[in-house]
N, C-alpha and C positions, 0 to 999 in steps of 0.2 A: 504494500500500500504506500502510495507516495502522496504526501501532503506538503504543499508549498506554503510554509508558515507565513511568509511575507504576504502572500496573496490572502490568506485567512485574516491577517492583521489589517490589510488594506480594506477588505470587505467589512470587517467589524467597525472600522472608522467610518465607512460610508453609511452603515446602519445607524451609527451615532449621529451623523450629520442629518440623516433622514428623520431621526427622532426629534432633534432640535428644531428642524424646519416644520415638522407637523405640530409640535407643541406651540411654536410661535403662531402658526396658522390658527390653531384652536383658540389662542388668546385673542387674535384679531377678530375672529368670528364672534367671540363673546363680547368684544368691545364695539362691534359694528353698530352704528347709529340706527335707531328705529325709523321714525319718520313715516310709518305706515298709518293709513287711515284706520279708524276703529273697526271697520268692516273686515279688514284682513290682518289686523295687529296680532290677534290670537294665533292665527295660522302661521304668520311670519315668525312669531316667537317660538312656536313649537318646532318649526322647520330649523331655525338657526340653533335652537337648543339641542336638537337631535344631531345636527351637523357638527356642532362643537363637541358633543360627547363621542361621536363616531371618530372624529379627528384625533381626540385625546386617546381613544382606544388604539388607533393605528400607531400613534406615537409610542404608547406603552409596548406594543408588539415589536416595533422597530428597536426599542431599547433592549427588549428581551433577546432579540436575535443577536444584537451586538454583545450583550453579556455572555450568552451561551458560546459565541465564537471565541471570546476571550478565555472562557473555561477550557475550550479545546486546546488553545495555545498553551495555557498553563499546564494542562495535563500532559501535552506532548513534551514540553520542556522538562517536566518532572520525570517522565519516562526516559528521556534522553540522558538526564543527569544520572538516574539510577543505573542505566546501561553503561554509562561511562565509568562509574565506580566499579561495577562488576568487571569491566574490561581491564581496568587498572589492576584489580586484584588478580585476574587471570594472567596478566602479563608477567607476574612474578614466576609463574610456572613455565614460561617459555625459555628460561635459561637453565642450562644443565648445571646441577650442583655437584661439585666434586669434593 
């Protein structure tokens, strides 16, 4: 199995950026001015409220993807470290003892 950790890191950063952009968009939706007539104000509020909640949920999902990718990187590094320690210990047996 081949994992290009740099690529995983780049993608995790891209998900972080997506999270921040979506969170910002959700805030802008929340702060959008009303200005609707009484006839449509309720429907407009319901629409923007649901849109804002949906955008925040997407932001949380993006953050979760980034977090899980960072866990992959950390696990991979931990495994490589453990393998390196084992290889160093094994290297002692590669020399003939007289």
